[in-house]
N, C-alpha and C positions, 0 to 999 in steps of 0.2 A: 502056390508051388516053387519050387525052386528049383531056380536055373543053374545046370550046371555053370553056366562064364558065359559073359556075353553073346559069346558065335549061338548058343541054345536060344536068347534071348531076340535075338535076329531072325535066329532062322522062324522063333511066335512070333515074328513078329510080321514075319512076310507073308507066313501060313494065314495068317488075318485079312491081306491087303493094306498092312499101315506101315510097309518102311517100298518103296524102291531100288532099283538097283540103276546105275548111269554107270555105259561102258564108257561113253565120250575120253577124250582126255581132260581135265578140270586144270587145275595150277590155285594152291595152296593159299597164294596171294593173292587175295580178295575175289578171284573168281567164287570159290568153293562158300564165301561167306555170299555175298547178293545171291546165287542158285537160294539158301537155305534161306535169307532172310523175305523171299517173293512166296518162298513155302510155306515157309508161319506163319505170316501176314494171312494164308489165305485158307490158315488152318489145315494144310497136305502131313503126307507122312513123310514118314523117318525115312534116310537120303546115305547109301550107301555108296560109293566114289571107289569103281574096284580100280579106276586107271587114272592116279594123283603125277601130273609134273612133277618128275624129282624123283618118286623113289618105288617101290616097286609092292608096298603096302596100302594095299583100301582106306579109308579113312570113314566114321562112321558121323551124322553125325544128329539132329532134332531126332534123338532117340523118345528127346521123353516130354515132345512139345507136344502135348493132346494132354486133354483128361481120360480116352479111354490110356493109353500108351498108359500112361501115367499109373493104372489099375490095373495094368495086366505086371506092367513092372513088381509090384507089391503084392501081386497077385490076390488082390481080395475084389467083390463085384461090387465093395465102394467102401473111398479113404475115409471115411469116417467111424466104417467098420474099429477100422485098424488103433485107434482110438481108444472104444470100448471095450475093448478087450486089454489094452495097457490101465487101463483103471480098475478095472475085474485082475490082473495080473498084480499090483502094487497097492492095492485097495490099503488103506492101514486096519487091522483087526487083530485083537488079542484073545484067544481061545482062551475060557473061564472052564472050559470041562473038557472031557477027552476025547469028546466025540465028538466037540470042536476042528480038538487039536489036527483029529484027523482026517474029520471037511477040507483044512486047510492044506492036509499033505498035497494031491491034486497040484498045486499052482506052483508050490515049491518044486515039484520036479517036470513040474514043466517049462521051469523057464533054469533049472537047469539043466533042459536038454539042447536047452540054444549054444553054451559056451560053445565057443571057438575049440576046435578039437585040433592039435597037431602034429603034423607028419612030416617025413623024413627029404620027398621032392616034391615037386608039380610040374604042371606042362607052363607055367616060367620060369624053367628053366631048360630048356629045352635047346635054346643058347645060350652059352654064355661070354662074352664080350669085356676082357680086364685090359689088354694090350691099349685099342687106342679109343672111349668108349669115344661112341660118335653120333649126338639127335638130325644131324643133318638124316641122317636114310629113313627115315619115318617124315607124313608129312604135315608138318605139322606150320596150321595156317599164320597166316595174316589180315584179320579180321571187318578193317576198318580205317582209310587212308591215312591219318595219319597217327596210326601206333609207334612207339619206338619202335616196333619188331616183330619177330613171331610167339604168337605167345602162347603155351603151352593150358587150355582153355579146363578139364574135367581132372586133372590130376588129382592122384588121393593121397596124402602127406601125410609119413606116420612117422610119428616122431618118442620122444618117451624121453620123462622129465627127471631130468639128470639126479637126483636126490632120490625122487622115491619109486624110479623107474614105471611109474602108470602110465601106460599106451594112453592114446590121442592120434585119429583121422581125423586130418583135416580139408577142405579141396582151398584150395591161393591157386593161384594164378601165377606161372615162372618165363618171364621173359627169354624168347634163348641170347646170352649174347655169344656163344660160341660153340665148337661143339660137344663140349664139356660143362658148361659153367651153365648157368641162369638166376635172374632173379628167384627171392624167394617173399612171395607180396603177405609178408608177416600180419595185420590192424595187432594195432598195442592190444583190443579186447579179445583176441584170437587166445584159442588154445600153446596152437602149436607158437605163439611169440611170446608163450608166459615160457611154457618148456626154456626158450632162447635165453630170454633174459637172466634165468638160472643157471644158464651153463657160461655167458659174459661171469658173472655173480665171481664161479668160480673161474674165469678166466679157460678154459675147454670149449672145441671143438664139442658141436652138437648131431649128430650123428642123425640120419634123415634118408628115408626109403623111398619110393614113391613111386606109387605103380596106375599104371591105365591100364583100363577096361576092368575090365569086372563082371559079377553076376549082379543086374542093374539094383539089391536091393544090398549090395556092397555101393554100389557107389551115392545110392541117394542116403544111406548112412552114412557117408561124412558131410552132406552137409546139411543137420539136420543138427539142430540150435540144439541140443540134450546140456543137458547141468553139468557141471565139469565132476571126477571122478566117474565120468558113467560109458563106458567101453562099447565107444561106434561099431565095434566086430562084435561084443556082446546084443548090441540090438538089431545090426544085421539076421543075423543067430534069425531073435524073434519073428525080425519082420517074413522072413523067408519058411520057419518052422526048419531049420536043419541047419544045423551049425557052420558053419565058415569053416573052412579049411585055411592053413594058415601055414605056412615056413619062415625056417630061419634062411637072414642074404646073405650071401655069400661070404660078406666082407663089412661089414658092420653089423650092429648083434639087436637085430629089427627082423619082427616076421611081418611077412606082408598077404591078400592071398593067393592060393599057395594059385587059385586057376587066371591069375591078371595076366591078359596081356602083355607090359610090360608092365618092366622094372626098372629102373632108375635106381645108383647107391650109392651113398657119397655124403659128405659130412658140408654144414656152417659155420665156416672162422667167426669168435668171437669177434666181434668192433668193425668188422670188416662192411663197409658198406656201398652200394656202385648205383647209379641213377637206374629206374626200374618205371617206365611210361613215356609217351602217353599210353592211355588203352580206352580204347570206344565203352563201353562201363553199360552194365545194365539199370542205369537212371538213364541211358538216353541220352550225356553225356563225354567227353570223355574225363576220365579220370588224370588230371597232373602229373608232373615228373615230380617224384617223390625220390631219397634214397633206404630200399631196402637192404636183409644182407641177403648175402650169395652164395646157392651153392651148388657144391663142386663135386664131377661124378664123379666114383672111382671105377666102378659096375655098373654094365649091362646087360643085365638076364632077358628073355623073353621065350616065348613060341618061336616058334619051326614060322608060322603062317599068322601073324599078330594079326588085329585089328589096330589100327590107333582112332581112335575115342575121341571127338570132338565137343563142346559145345560152346554156341558165338552168340553173344551177347551183344545189345542196341535197344532201345527204342523197341518200349512191349505197344503190344504181348511178343514177346518170345519165347524160347524155349524154360529156360528161368526162369519165368512167371510159373509155368505151370507145375516144376517142383516146389518152390515155394508154396503156390496153392494147396497143394500137396500136402506141405508143414502147420499148414492153418490152418487144416483139417483135423488131424493127426495130434494137431496138440492141446486145441478148443479141449478135450474135455479136463484136459489136468489143469489147465484154467479154468472150467470150473467148479473142479472140488473145492479150488481156494477160495475163488470167488461164483457162491453161489446164484448171484443175482446176474449172471450175466446169463444171456439167452443164442447169441448169435454176432459171430464178428467175421467178417467180411478187412481181409488188405487185401485193395483192391489190384490190379495189375499197374493201371495210371500214377501209383502211388509205390513202384519200385519195392516194398515187401517193409520199407522202416519210413516211407516218407509219411500213412496215411494209414489208420487202423480206424472202422466205424462197426461201435457197439449196441449192442441190443442190448437191452437192461430190464428185469421188474423193479419199477420204482416202487416204493412205499415211502419210503420216508424224504422228509430235507436236507439237498449234500450229498445225496445217494450218487449222483451222475459224476462232480469230483471225488467223490471217498473215488468210485473206480478208477477214473485217471490218475491219479493221485497210485489208487494201488498199483497199475499196467507199469506206470513210469518207474516205478519199483521192481521189477520181473525180468529179472532175463535180459534175455534179448527185445523184448518189450521195450529195454529198457532206454534204445535210442533210437522210440519212434519222437517221429517226429513234430503229429500234427494228432488227435482224438478225437472221435468225434461222438456223442452217446444219443441215445434214440432212445422210447423207448419199445415195448417187450412183442406187440402190436405190428411195425414196423417191420418193413423187408433190406436186411441192408446186405443184401446182395447185388439187389436192386439198386443200382445208384443214384438212377434219375427221380425212386421215392424218396431217398437220401439228403443231396441238390433239396428235392423240395420240402422239404422238412424244415433243412437248416435255415432256406428262402422264408417259412412262417411262422418256426416255432423261437425262435434266436433274438435277443433283443443284445445286441453286437455290449452295450451296455451294462450290462449284466451277465451276461452269458459267458463269455467269452473267457478262458484262461491261459497267461501269460506268464512260464516263470523257464525258468534255461537250467541246461542241464548239459550232459554226457549225447552226440547225436552220433551217429554211423559218419564210418571214415571216410565216405564216401560226398557224400554230403559236400553241397562246394557253397554256398549261400551263408552262412553260417560267418559271423567276421574270422574264428577262427579252430582250427583244424579241432575237429572231433568235438567243439561244444557252441553251446547254442541255443536262441530262443525254443522254444515249444510250444503247441499252442490248443491248449484242448476246446472243446466246443461242446457246451448242453444244450444241443436243440432238442428234451423231448419236454413233455404237459410240464408247465410247470405247476404247483402244488400254491393250495391258501396259506399252510406251514414251510412256502416261502419264499411266503410277503406280497402272493398274487392275486388280487383283491378283485379283478374282473374278473367277468364272467370266460370264462375257456370255451372260444367251437367246440362242436363235430365236426367228424366230418363227415364230407358230403358222401350221403354212400342209396342208390336207391335199394326199394324193397325187394328180400327176398319173393316176397309173393308175383309180382311184375314179373318179375327176369324170370323165374318161370313161364309165365301168361310167356314172353315173346321167342322167349329158349321154342315151344310148343310151336308155336305161330311161324316160327322164322325161315320154312324154307317156302310159305305162304308171298315173301315180302318179295322173291328173289332176288334180294340181295348177295352178289357171291362176295365177298374176305377174310 
């Protein structure tokens, strides 16, 4: 299902009882965040604040804060189906005859149907403010008491490679410094930062456009860990099964979603830095102050009645946990294609995506668990994972209680721990230096004789199927209510 824009998604959520409108006046400074935190922790609905103090525009939060809303956002009955479909499209095929070539054509056409469509204008240009663009008209949130200020937390940041013109859209928080200036929190590993470094080498400003509020597939795509060179807007088109309509900005040479609620147009000067933070982050800790590039806004375009969309992060579970779990399921089939022995993977909410990965494998030979650890530490965003736990194929990695039980029973610390150093997520605060430090691999699999294990390995305790069925059949006679 292709939603036209953010409001159409909001209407669908409301129709299904997944959104609550709040008419009481609320303060974007801390109050909305506290309301949201209580609702998310109790698996509550999306929230639409109609009356935001200091702004005439409404604020929507927690739009993706459940598995059901993630499925609705991406228009599927199961998130796992998306990964399978991606695999079908990109599965390498070498047609050897005319019939096979003809069979491949529908896939190629299907991919072509998803490319962005360029339009001359769109709803995001209903109001154009060039003279004195002012972020103060929007209900931008301050979410935690020690935050350095208000932050734009759900921005889709569009840049172009200064040399190739290749487009990127990523999501990077933006601290508001003034009416027309913000921070640009580009981590060193991100494509936006790569574009900026190239612009600095050329000693040129980098043009930037920031869209806020859009079709949910577009919002999600800006968070997806796509390989370098894959256009997020093409991926969004694939998710929504219809092209994303893009329109040229007014003052910068960048295309943005035509149905965005708000668009900020501007630039980032080379070598200009300003202190950004602290910020209460998805790790559950404050990310510390640091110097980041500064975004200068030249023009704001918007709908006449925009919705200001935001997300609030903090101690898990929060809304971003469900976005991350969708990413886990969508990209698992691609991971399994490269490492076929992988059965399943869990990035537990408590591990805040990049701290812990639990992986089950079909173990067949000595050292296979270590091979998978090393392979994952060499792959894209997985390279920043701090701890990897490997378990056997029969272990349910989604059951963290079972995983901890297996670790406690199957691990000999003198033999089964792998400690090395490598790149870490920039938000990692326990390492001695930023973005680099120790990694831990835990081999919690059953050990093989070929791995030098000479003792018998005990079987799991299991009741016989015969007795289980016997008790099932008599259960009502026992009078036990559980």
